[in-house]
N, CA, C and O atoms as CSV, one atom per row, in Angstrom:
chain,resi,resn,atom,element,x,y,z
A,1,UNK,N,N,34.876,-30.731,-4.268
A,1,UNK,CA,C,34.058,-29.287,-4.687
A,1,UNK,C,C,33.284,-28.887,-4.152
A,1,UNK,O,O,32.773,-29.949,-3.798
A,2,UNK,N,N,32.510,-27.944,-3.616
A,2,UNK,CA,C,31.327,-27.833,-3.496
A,2,UNK,C,C,29.894,-27.454,-4.096
A,2,UNK,O,O,29.794,-26.538,-4.912
A,3,UNK,N,N,28.845,-28.155,-3.685
A,3,UNK,CA,C,27.869,-28.080,-4.250
A,3,UNK,C,C,27.076,-26.919,-4.402
A,3,UNK,O,O,26.571,-26.210,-3.531
A,4,UNK,N,N,27.033,-26.811,-5.842
A,4,UNK,CA,C,26.259,-25.254,-6.808
A,4,UNK,C,C,24.993,-24.841,-5.690
A,4,UNK,O,O,24.525,-23.706,-5.785
A,5,UNK,N,N,24.541,-25.618,-4.814
A,5,UNK,CA,C,23.001,-25.358,-4.389
A,5,UNK,C,C,23.807,-24.254,-2.861
A,5,UNK,O,O,23.395,-23.161,-2.472
A,6,UNK,N,N,24.565,-24.760,-2.515
A,6,UNK,CA,C,25.267,-24.181,-1.411
A,6,UNK,C,C,25.435,-22.249,-2.223
A,6,UNK,O,O,25.038,-21.266,-1.597
A,7,UNK,N,N,25.807,-22.193,-3.036
A,7,UNK,CA,C,26.082,-20.861,-3.524
A,7,UNK,C,C,24.760,-20.091,-3.665
A,7,UNK,O,O,24.644,-18.962,-3.188
A,8,UNK,N,N,23.976,-20.575,-4.184
A,8,UNK,CA,C,22.655,-19.890,-4.147
A,8,UNK,C,C,21.669,-19.116,-3.195
A,8,UNK,O,O,20.651,-19.733,-2.883
A,9,UNK,N,N,21.814,-18.012,-2.759
A,9,UNK,CA,C,21.127,-17.605,-2.062
A,9,UNK,C,C,19.243,-17.126,-2.186
A,9,UNK,O,O,18.547,-16.779,-3.141
A,10,UNK,N,N,19.017,-17.289,-1.022
A,10,UNK,CA,C,17.499,-17.192,-1.270
A,10,UNK,C,C,17.019,-15.796,-1.276
A,10,UNK,O,O,17.583,-14.889,-0.664
A,11,UNK,N,N,15.661,-15.622,-2.189
A,11,UNK,CA,C,15.300,-14.039,-1.684
A,11,UNK,C,C,15.293,-13.639,-0.574
A,11,UNK,O,O,15.897,-12.626,-0.219
A,12,UNK,N,N,14.463,-14.519,0.323
A,12,UNK,CA,C,14.377,-14.148,1.518
A,12,UNK,C,C,15.047,-13.761,2.769
A,12,UNK,O,O,14.703,-13.188,3.803
A,13,UNK,N,N,16.151,-14.289,2.296
A,13,UNK,CA,C,17.598,-14.221,2.837
A,13,UNK,C,C,18.327,-13.335,2.913
A,13,UNK,O,O,19.284,-13.318,3.687
A,14,UNK,N,N,17.898,-12.032,1.792
A,14,UNK,CA,C,18.328,-11.244,1.636
A,14,UNK,C,C,18.492,-9.933,3.133
A,14,UNK,O,O,17.743,-9.866,4.107
A,15,UNK,N,N,19.628,-9.107,2.851
A,15,UNK,CA,C,19.317,-7.982,4.351
A,15,UNK,C,C,18.287,-7.655,3.911
A,15,UNK,O,O,17.911,-7.964,2.781
A,16,UNK,N,N,17.376,-6.688,5.050
A,16,UNK,CA,C,16.369,-6.214,4.958
A,16,UNK,C,C,16.984,-5.090,4.313
A,16,UNK,O,O,17.272,-5.468,3.177
A,17,UNK,N,N,17.295,-4.005,4.460
A,17,UNK,CA,C,18.005,-3.154,3.770
A,17,UNK,C,C,18.018,-3.100,2.193
A,17,UNK,O,O,17.718,-2.213,1.394
A,18,UNK,N,N,18.440,-4.278,2.067
A,18,UNK,CA,C,18.852,-4.345,0.583
A,18,UNK,C,C,16.937,-4.694,0.040
A,18,UNK,O,O,16.445,-3.942,-0.801
A,19,UNK,N,N,16.336,-5.512,0.460
A,19,UNK,CA,C,14.724,-5.505,0.394
A,19,UNK,C,C,14.125,-4.360,0.384
A,19,UNK,O,O,13.349,-4.234,-0.564
A,20,UNK,N,N,14.199,-3.445,1.116
A,20,UNK,CA,C,14.180,-2.196,1.026
A,20,UNK,C,C,13.977,-1.461,-0.005
A,20,UNK,O,O,12.987,-1.006,-0.578
A,21,UNK,N,N,15.627,-1.407,-0.206
A,21,UNK,CA,C,15.479,-0.570,-1.409
A,21,UNK,C,C,14.725,-1.424,-2.651
A,21,UNK,O,O,13.870,-0.983,-3.419
A,22,UNK,N,N,15.294,-2.771,-2.616
A,22,UNK,CA,C,14.441,-3.214,-4.025
A,22,UNK,C,C,12.893,-2.967,-3.795
A,22,UNK,O,O,12.267,-3.255,-4.815
A,23,UNK,N,N,12.181,-2.569,-2.878
A,23,UNK,CA,C,10.787,-2.469,-2.711
A,23,UNK,C,C,10.516,-1.234,-2.977
A,23,UNK,O,O,9.351,-1.105,-3.350
A,24,UNK,N,N,11.399,0.201,-2.922
A,24,UNK,CA,C,11.266,1.308,-3.204
A,24,UNK,C,C,11.078,1.367,-4.585
A,24,UNK,O,O,10.733,2.514,-4.867
A,25,UNK,N,N,11.134,0.793,-5.386
A,25,UNK,CA,C,10.921,0.862,-6.948
A,25,UNK,C,C,9.552,0.253,-7.035
A,25,UNK,O,O,9.035,0.712,-8.053
A,26,UNK,N,N,8.632,-0.669,-6.360
A,26,UNK,CA,C,7.684,-0.688,-6.334
A,26,UNK,C,C,6.170,-0.057,-5.880
A,26,UNK,O,O,5.926,0.195,-4.700
A,27,UNK,N,N,5.529,0.088,-6.589
A,27,UNK,CA,C,3.965,0.849,-6.316
A,27,UNK,C,C,3.075,0.231,-5.433
A,27,UNK,O,O,2.931,-0.979,-5.258
A,28,UNK,N,N,2.363,1.356,-4.772
A,28,UNK,CA,C,1.443,1.175,-3.219
A,28,UNK,C,C,0.631,-0.368,-3.646
A,28,UNK,O,O,0.334,-1.107,-2.707
A,29,UNK,N,N,0.275,-0.833,-5.161
A,29,UNK,CA,C,-0.667,-1.934,-5.368
A,29,UNK,C,C,0.063,-2.950,-5.228
A,29,UNK,O,O,-0.424,-3.910,-4.630
A,30,UNK,N,N,1.296,-3.025,-5.684
A,30,UNK,CA,C,2.326,-3.861,-5.779
A,30,UNK,C,C,2.659,-4.381,-4.238
A,30,UNK,O,O,2.648,-5.597,-4.050
A,31,UNK,N,N,2.965,-3.463,-3.097
A,31,UNK,CA,C,3.021,-3.688,-2.131
A,31,UNK,C,C,2.048,-3.989,-1.139
A,31,UNK,O,O,2.312,-4.872,-0.322
A,32,UNK,N,N,1.339,-3.597,-1.106
A,32,UNK,CA,C,-0.020,-4.037,-0.542
A,32,UNK,C,C,-0.860,-5.467,-0.971
A,32,UNK,O,O,-1.752,-5.947,-0.272
A,33,UNK,N,N,-0.455,-5.961,-2.079
A,33,UNK,CA,C,-1.375,-6.559,-2.309
A,33,UNK,C,C,-0.432,-8.097,-3.013
A,33,UNK,O,O,-1.012,-9.151,-3.278
A,34,UNK,N,N,0.884,-7.901,-3.179
A,34,UNK,CA,C,1.594,-8.777,-3.310
A,34,UNK,C,C,2.966,-8.890,-2.928
A,34,UNK,O,O,3.390,-10.046,-2.900
A,35,UNK,N,N,3.698,-8.059,-2.652
A,35,UNK,CA,C,5.338,-8.246,-2.016
A,35,UNK,C,C,4.612,-8.485,-0.596
A,35,UNK,O,O,4.517,-9.712,-0.607
A,36,UNK,N,N,4.254,-8.217,0.166
A,36,UNK,CA,C,4.267,-8.137,1.936
A,36,UNK,C,C,3.598,-9.597,2.258
A,36,UNK,O,O,3.688,-10.189,3.334
A,37,UNK,N,N,2.917,-10.040,1.101
A,37,UNK,CA,C,2.346,-11.432,1.675
A,37,UNK,C,C,3.348,-12.568,0.896
A,37,UNK,O,O,2.759,-13.649,0.882
A,38,UNK,N,N,4.565,-12.645,0.300
A,38,UNK,CA,C,5.554,-13.360,0.170
A,38,UNK,C,C,5.779,-14.395,1.533
A,38,UNK,O,O,5.385,-15.558,1.625
A,39,UNK,N,N,6.422,-13.720,2.400
A,39,UNK,CA,C,7.079,-14.562,3.668
A,39,UNK,C,C,7.228,-13.421,4.414
A,39,UNK,O,O,7.124,-12.274,3.981
A,40,UNK,N,N,7.485,-13.764,5.599
A,40,UNK,CA,C,7.581,-13.071,6.736
A,40,UNK,C,C,8.704,-12.178,6.975
A,40,UNK,O,O,8.680,-11.216,7.743
A,41,UNK,N,N,9.890,-12.637,6.124
A,41,UNK,CA,C,11.119,-11.530,5.831
A,41,UNK,C,C,10.344,-10.287,5.251
A,41,UNK,O,O,10.193,-9.182,5.772
A,42,UNK,N,N,9.810,-10.843,3.810
A,42,UNK,CA,C,9.387,-9.808,2.823
A,42,UNK,C,C,8.182,-8.698,3.776
A,42,UNK,O,O,8.254,-7.475,3.646
A,43,UNK,N,N,7.599,-9.066,4.288
A,43,UNK,CA,C,6.771,-8.369,5.293
A,43,UNK,C,C,7.290,-7.757,6.415
A,43,UNK,O,O,6.837,-6.632,6.626
A,44,UNK,N,N,8.074,-8.156,7.163
A,44,UNK,CA,C,8.933,-7.321,7.839
A,44,UNK,C,C,9.669,-5.875,6.903
A,44,UNK,O,O,9.926,-4.755,7.343
A,45,UNK,N,N,9.834,-6.343,5.698
A,45,UNK,CA,C,10.840,-5.527,5.258
A,45,UNK,C,C,9.780,-4.244,4.419
A,45,UNK,O,O,10.211,-3.207,3.913
A,46,UNK,N,N,8.648,-4.590,4.456
A,46,UNK,CA,C,7.313,-4.003,3.496
A,46,UNK,C,C,7.136,-2.745,4.872
A,46,UNK,O,O,6.835,-1.568,4.671
A,47,UNK,N,N,7.375,-3.282,6.063
A,47,UNK,CA,C,7.242,-2.315,7.213
A,47,UNK,C,C,7.937,-1.453,7.664
A,47,UNK,O,O,7.673,-0.818,8.685
A,48,UNK,N,N,9.228,-1.269,6.750
A,48,UNK,CA,C,10.098,-0.384,6.798
A,48,UNK,C,C,9.407,0.992,7.063
A,48,UNK,O,O,8.282,1.193,6.604
A,49,UNK,N,N,10.001,1.855,7.728
A,49,UNK,CA,C,9.306,3.490,7.732
A,49,UNK,C,C,9.950,3.829,6.304
A,49,UNK,O,O,9.125,4.131,5.442
A,50,UNK,N,N,11.288,3.826,5.926
A,50,UNK,CA,C,11.475,4.279,4.390
A,50,UNK,C,C,10.380,4.180,3.189
A,50,UNK,O,O,10.391,4.903,2.193
A,51,UNK,N,N,9.698,3.442,3.386
A,51,UNK,CA,C,8.605,3.298,2.310
A,51,UNK,C,C,7.514,3.890,2.821
A,51,UNK,O,O,6.892,4.669,2.099
A,52,UNK,N,N,7.146,3.675,3.940
A,52,UNK,CA,C,5.779,4.813,4.305
A,52,UNK,C,C,5.780,5.895,5.049
A,52,UNK,O,O,5.012,6.054,5.998
A,53,UNK,N,N,6.793,6.868,4.610
A,53,UNK,CA,C,6.772,8.255,4.735
A,53,UNK,C,C,5.546,9.038,4.260
A,53,UNK,O,O,4.845,9.799,4.927
A,54,UNK,N,N,5.395,8.602,2.616
A,54,UNK,CA,C,4.368,9.596,1.895
A,54,UNK,C,C,3.527,8.142,1.660
A,54,UNK,O,O,4.142,7.077,1.616
A,55,UNK,N,N,2.198,8.206,1.530
A,55,UNK,CA,C,1.217,7.256,0.438
A,55,UNK,C,C,0.795,7.933,-0.258
A,55,UNK,O,O,0.108,8.915,0.026
A,56,UNK,N,N,1.194,7.464,-1.623
A,56,UNK,CA,C,0.589,8.433,-2.656
A,56,UNK,C,C,-0.367,7.650,-3.301
A,56,UNK,O,O,-0.210,6.500,-3.711
A,57,UNK,N,N,-1.276,8.281,-3.362
A,57,UNK,CA,C,-2.783,7.708,-4.142
A,57,UNK,C,C,-2.812,8.539,-5.309
A,57,UNK,O,O,-3.954,8.735,-5.724
A,58,UNK,N,N,-2.147,8.934,-5.780
A,58,UNK,CA,C,-2.714,10.105,-7.036
A,58,UNK,C,C,-2.873,8.893,-7.836
A,58,UNK,O,O,-3.943,8.992,-8.437
A,59,UNK,N,N,-2.509,8.213,-8.006
A,59,UNK,CA,C,-2.961,7.072,-9.344
A,59,UNK,C,C,-4.167,6.369,-9.230
A,59,UNK,O,O,-4.310,5.552,-10.140
A,60,UNK,N,N,-5.523,6.433,-8.030
A,60,UNK,CA,C,-5.900,5.668,-7.751
A,60,UNK,C,C,-7.413,7.041,-8.220
A,60,UNK,O,O,-7.439,8.249,-7.985
A,61,UNK,N,N,-8.181,6.384,-8.736
A,61,UNK,CA,C,-9.488,7.223,-8.772
A,61,UNK,C,C,-10.570,6.165,-8.595
A,61,UNK,O,O,-10.497,4.973,-8.894
A,62,UNK,N,N,-11.798,6.966,-7.939
A,62,UNK,CA,C,-12.792,6.712,-7.811
A,62,UNK,C,C,-13.676,6.453,-9.057
A,62,UNK,O,O,-13.859,7.268,-9.961
A,63,UNK,N,N,-14.288,4.991,-8.968
A,63,UNK,CA,C,-15.580,5.195,-10.452
A,63,UNK,C,C,-16.891,5.558,-9.788
A,63,UNK,O,O,-17.422,4.815,-8.963
A,64,UNK,N,N,-17.515,6.974,-10.251
A,64,UNK,CA,C,-18.710,7.271,-9.022
A,64,UNK,C,C,-19.254,8.522,-10.533
A,64,UNK,O,O,-18.676,8.977,-11.521
A,65,UNK,N,N,-20.775,8.663,-9.875
A,65,UNK,CA,C,-21.443,9.255,-10.339
A,65,UNK,C,C,-21.856,10.255,-9.622
A,65,UNK,O,O,-22.368,9.873,-8.570
A,66,UNK,N,N,-21.839,11.592,-9.792
A,66,UNK,CA,C,-22.601,12.956,-9.261
A,66,UNK,C,C,-24.025,12.659,-9.235
A,66,UNK,O,O,-24.492,12.379,-10.340
A,67,UNK,N,N,-24.730,12.651,-8.379
A,67,UNK,CA,C,-26.190,12.959,-7.768
A,67,UNK,C,C,-26.921,14.041,-7.616
A,67,UNK,O,O,-26.079,14.923,-7.782
A,68,UNK,N,N,-27.770,14.488,-7.443
A,68,UNK,CA,C,-28.821,15.853,-7.345
A,68,UNK,C,C,-28.664,16.005,-5.266
A,68,UNK,O,O,-28.365,17.025,-4.644
A,69,UNK,N,N,-28.969,14.706,-4.725
A,69,UNK,CA,C,-29.422,14.635,-3.692
A,69,UNK,C,C,-28.000,13.863,-2.668
A,69,UNK,O,O,-27.220,12.996,-3.062
A,70,UNK,N,N,-28.031,14.470,-1.420
A,70,UNK,CA,C,-27.372,13.814,-0.220
A,70,UNK,C,C,-26.922,11.969,-0.650
A,70,UNK,O,O,-27.630,10.965,-0.728
A,71,UNK,N,N,-25.681,12.155,-0.818
A,71,UNK,CA,C,-24.066,12.302,-0.378
A,71,UNK,C,C,-24.191,13.053,-1.592
A,71,UNK,O,O,-23.106,13.629,-1.513
A,72,UNK,N,N,-24.694,13.482,-2.652
A,72,UNK,CA,C,-24.560,14.169,-3.823
A,72,UNK,C,C,-23.099,13.368,-4.848
A,72,UNK,O,O,-22.315,13.992,-5.562
A,73,UNK,N,N,-23.113,11.819,-4.595
A,73,UNK,CA,C,-21.899,11.397,-5.404
A,73,UNK,C,C,-22.240,9.556,-5.047
A,73,UNK,O,O,-22.368,9.133,-3.898
A,74,UNK,N,N,-22.315,8.879,-6.009
A,74,UNK,CA,C,-22.375,7.687,-5.946
A,74,UNK,C,C,-20.937,6.940,-6.123
A,74,UNK,O,O,-20.218,7.097,-7.110
A,75,UNK,N,N,-20.677,6.229,-5.181
A,75,UNK,CA,C,-19.300,5.221,-5.739
A,75,UNK,C,C,-19.650,4.141,-5.848
A,75,UNK,O,O,-20.485,3.552,-5.161
A,76,UNK,N,N,-18.900,3.666,-6.945
A,76,UNK,CA,C,-19.070,2.428,-7.290
A,76,UNK,C,C,-18.541,1.872,-6.272
A,76,UNK,O,O,-17.671,2.377,-5.563
A,77,UNK,N,N,-19.267,0.307,-6.084
A,77,UNK,CA,C,-18.792,-0.608,-4.679
A,77,UNK,C,C,-17.120,-1.085,-5.075
A,77,UNK,O,O,-16.400,-0.960,-4.084
A,78,UNK,N,N,-16.560,-1.472,-6.006
A,78,UNK,CA,C,-15.515,-1.974,-6.858
A,78,UNK,C,C,-14.501,-1.412,-6.248
A,78,UNK,O,O,-13.637,-1.945,-5.552
A,79,UNK,N,N,-14.715,0.238,-6.684
A,79,UNK,CA,C,-13.268,1.258,-6.447
A,79,UNK,C,C,-13.526,1.235,-5.110
A,79,UNK,O,O,-12.558,0.638,-4.639
A,80,UNK,N,N,-14.254,1.530,-4.228
A,80,UNK,CA,C,-14.832,2.103,-2.871
A,80,UNK,C,C,-13.852,0.639,-1.786
A,80,UNK,O,O,-13.160,0.744,-0.774
A,81,UNK,N,N,-14.184,-0.378,-2.478
A,81,UNK,CA,C,-13.529,-1.473,-1.822
A,81,UNK,C,C,-11.916,-1.469,-2.254
A,81,UNK,O,O,-11.219,-1.330,-1.249
A,82,UNK,N,N,-11.449,-1.539,-2.995
A,82,UNK,CA,C,-10.105,-1.119,-3.756
A,82,UNK,C,C,-9.566,-0.586,-2.935
A,82,UNK,O,O,-8.658,-1.130,-2.307
A,83,UNK,N,N,-10.008,0.738,-2.687
A,83,UNK,CA,C,-9.309,1.808,-1.938
A,83,UNK,C,C,-9.413,1.667,-0.747
A,83,UNK,O,O,-8.628,2.353,-0.092
A,84,UNK,N,N,-10.554,0.596,0.187
A,84,UNK,CA,C,-10.187,0.485,1.671
A,84,UNK,C,C,-9.454,-0.384,1.566
A,84,UNK,O,O,-8.523,-0.374,2.371
A,85,UNK,N,N,-9.494,-1.232,0.820
A,85,UNK,CA,C,-8.243,-2.224,1.093
A,85,UNK,C,C,-6.374,-1.854,1.009
A,85,UNK,O,O,-5.304,-2.164,1.533
A,86,UNK,N,N,-6.983,-0.970,-0.064
A,86,UNK,CA,C,-5.314,-0.312,-0.168
A,86,UNK,C,C,-4.954,0.380,1.335
A,86,UNK,O,O,-4.028,0.131,2.106
A,87,UNK,N,N,-5.883,1.191,1.419
A,87,UNK,CA,C,-5.603,2.516,2.231
A,87,UNK,C,C,-5.345,1.636,3.925
A,87,UNK,O,O,-4.557,2.071,4.765
A,88,UNK,N,N,-5.916,0.785,4.056
A,88,UNK,CA,C,-5.955,0.005,5.527
A,88,UNK,C,C,-4.742,-0.840,5.497
A,88,UNK,O,O,-3.906,-0.912,6.398
A,89,UNK,N,N,-4.731,-1.525,4.276
A,89,UNK,CA,C,-3.170,-2.379,4.189
A,89,UNK,C,C,-2.066,-1.420,4.386
A,89,UNK,O,O,-1.013,-1.630,4.988
A,90,UNK,N,N,-2.411,-0.442,3.852
A,90,UNK,CA,C,-0.870,0.797,4.123
A,90,UNK,C,C,-1.049,1.132,5.419
A,90,UNK,O,O,0.055,1.028,5.954
A,91,UNK,N,N,-1.685,1.404,6.037
A,91,UNK,CA,C,-1.611,1.944,7.064
A,91,UNK,C,C,-1.002,0.869,8.428
A,91,UNK,O,O,-0.301,1.130,9.406
A,92,UNK,N,N,-1.575,-0.278,7.997
A,92,UNK,CA,C,-1.353,-1.433,9.111
A,92,UNK,C,C,0.323,-1.569,8.768
A,92,UNK,O,O,1.204,-1.528,9.627
A,93,UNK,N,N,0.489,-1.698,7.647
A,93,UNK,CA,C,2.157,-1.868,6.972
A,93,UNK,C,C,2.932,-0.765,7.873
A,93,UNK,O,O,3.850,-0.987,8.662
A,94,UNK,N,N,2.343,0.455,7.563
A,94,UNK,CA,C,3.213,1.228,8.049
A,94,UNK,C,C,3.506,1.678,9.345
A,94,UNK,O,O,4.112,2.698,9.675
A,95,UNK,N,N,2.927,0.659,10.155
A,95,UNK,CA,C,2.782,1.171,11.544
A,95,UNK,C,C,3.496,2.567,12.026
A,95,UNK,O,O,4.656,2.852,12.322
A,96,UNK,N,N,2.173,3.366,11.963
A,96,UNK,CA,C,2.105,4.517,12.250
A,96,UNK,C,C,3.088,5.727,11.916
A,96,UNK,O,O,3.114,6.802,12.515
A,97,UNK,N,N,4.076,5.258,10.597
A,97,UNK,CA,C,5.177,6.101,10.321
A,97,UNK,C,C,4.627,6.899,9.032
A,97,UNK,O,O,5.354,7.745,8.510
A,98,UNK,N,N,3.277,6.617,8.493
A,98,UNK,CA,C,2.499,7.859,7.557
A,98,UNK,C,C,2.752,8.952,7.706
A,98,UNK,O,O,2.438,9.016,8.894
A,99,UNK,N,N,3.242,10.402,7.349
A,99,UNK,CA,C,3.275,11.302,7.397
A,99,UNK,C,C,2.316,11.727,6.176
A,99,UNK,O,O,1.249,12.214,6.551
A,100,UNK,N,N,2.432,11.666,5.285
A,100,UNK,CA,C,1.760,12.458,3.869
A,100,UNK,C,C,1.220,11.611,3.200
A,100,UNK,O,O,1.802,10.631,2.736
A,101,UNK,N,N,-0.333,11.956,3.015
A,101,UNK,CA,C,-1.282,11.191,2.005
A,101,UNK,C,C,-1.400,12.603,0.776
A,101,UNK,O,O,-1.486,13.829,0.848
A,102,UNK,N,N,-1.342,11.608,-0.267
A,102,UNK,CA,C,-1.653,12.129,-1.358
A,102,UNK,C,C,-2.981,11.453,-2.453
A,102,UNK,O,O,-3.044,10.410,-3.104
A,103,UNK,N,N,-3.813,12.458,-2.291
A,103,UNK,CA,C,-5.324,11.671,-3.083
A,103,UNK,C,C,-5.327,12.736,-4.085
A,103,UNK,O,O,-5.097,13.945,-4.091
A,104,UNK,N,N,-5.818,11.467,-5.285
A,104,UNK,CA,C,-6.120,12.141,-6.477
A,104,UNK,C,C,-7.372,13.175,-6.289
A,104,UNK,O,O,-8.105,13.296,-5.307
A,105,UNK,N,N,-7.391,13.826,-7.428
A,105,UNK,CA,C,-8.534,15.057,-7.500
A,105,UNK,C,C,-9.964,14.126,-7.227
A,105,UNK,O,O,-10.775,14.263,-6.311
A,106,UNK,N,N,-9.971,13.281,-8.187
A,106,UNK,CA,C,-11.025,12.199,-8.543
A,106,UNK,C,C,-11.620,11.380,-7.869
A,106,UNK,O,O,-12.735,10.998,-8.224
A,107,UNK,N,N,-10.851,10.777,-6.408
A,107,UNK,CA,C,-10.639,10.164,-5.837
A,107,UNK,C,C,-11.739,10.319,-4.784
A,107,UNK,O,O,-11.551,11.322,-4.095
A,108,UNK,N,N,-12.756,9.669,-4.481
A,108,UNK,CA,C,-13.949,10.138,-3.227
A,108,UNK,C,C,-13.131,8.695,-2.186
A,108,UNK,O,O,-12.775,7.521,-2.295
A,109,UNK,N,N,-13.194,9.910,-1.132
A,109,UNK,CA,C,-12.810,9.493,0.327
A,109,UNK,C,C,-14.013,9.421,1.158
A,109,UNK,O,O,-14.638,10.451,0.909
A,110,UNK,N,N,-14.557,8.828,1.891
A,110,UNK,CA,C,-15.409,8.900,2.627
A,110,UNK,C,C,-15.062,9.088,3.888
A,110,UNK,O,O,-14.062,8.686,4.483
A,111,UNK,N,N,-16.088,9.822,4.316
A,111,UNK,CA,C,-15.434,10.490,5.709
A,111,UNK,C,C,-15.379,9.641,6.890
A,111,UNK,O,O,-14.824,10.148,7.864
A,112,UNK,N,N,-15.919,8.237,7.042
A,112,UNK,CA,C,-15.699,7.289,8.179
A,112,UNK,C,C,-13.994,7.006,7.597
A,112,UNK,O,O,-13.031,7.175,8.346
A,113,UNK,N,N,-13.833,6.466,5.857
A,113,UNK,CA,C,-12.076,6.405,6.063
A,113,UNK,C,C,-11.685,6.856,6.117
A,113,UNK,O,O,-10.569,6.349,5.997
A,114,UNK,N,N,-11.553,8.435,6.355
A,114,UNK,CA,C,-10.476,9.430,6.160
A,114,UNK,C,C,-10.716,9.305,7.614
A,114,UNK,O,O,-9.567,9.243,8.051
A,115,UNK,N,N,-11.664,9.217,8.813
A,115,UNK,CA,C,-11.642,9.445,9.904
A,115,UNK,C,C,-10.714,8.108,10.932
A,115,UNK,O,O,-10.188,8.238,12.038
A,116,UNK,N,N,-10.787,7.075,10.180
A,116,UNK,CA,C,-10.027,6.237,9.915
A,116,UNK,C,C,-8.522,6.495,10.080
A,116,UNK,O,O,-7.806,6.549,11.081
A,117,UNK,N,N,-8.253,6.652,8.627
A,117,UNK,CA,C,-6.916,7.135,8.419
A,117,UNK,C,C,-5.959,8.189,9.230
A,117,UNK,O,O,-4.735,8.240,9.110
A,118,UNK,N,N,-6.724,8.985,10.045
A,118,UNK,CA,C,-6.372,9.796,10.276
A,118,UNK,C,C,-6.269,9.782,11.986
A,118,UNK,O,O,-5.874,10.643,12.772
A,119,UNK,N,N,-6.792,8.440,12.185
A,119,UNK,CA,C,-6.915,7.736,13.937
A,119,UNK,C,C,-5.141,7.059,14.082
A,119,UNK,O,O,-4.778,6.493,15.113
């Protein structure tokens, strides 16, 4: 009789194509902050070009206050750091396969971060 543990398949041993299909149902936060850090197999699957044709940040909004002097807006440090982390991690995982960026109207993106993204 076979040992029951030999029939159990580990998540990290799943085929990359299957993992990518599963990962397509997760949002950008889950991909960049959790899933990509589970194990090397999952990180490799998170780098698949199918996941990174479009980076949709439409659900992200900045906490900001309009001010009358330059730079005309004050962005809360927490929302700015969150955007920077998500964007840089996404760019790293996309490995240059990103074709489209979608931003929310109320998402403040600094010139430096936009330049970094474009390069």
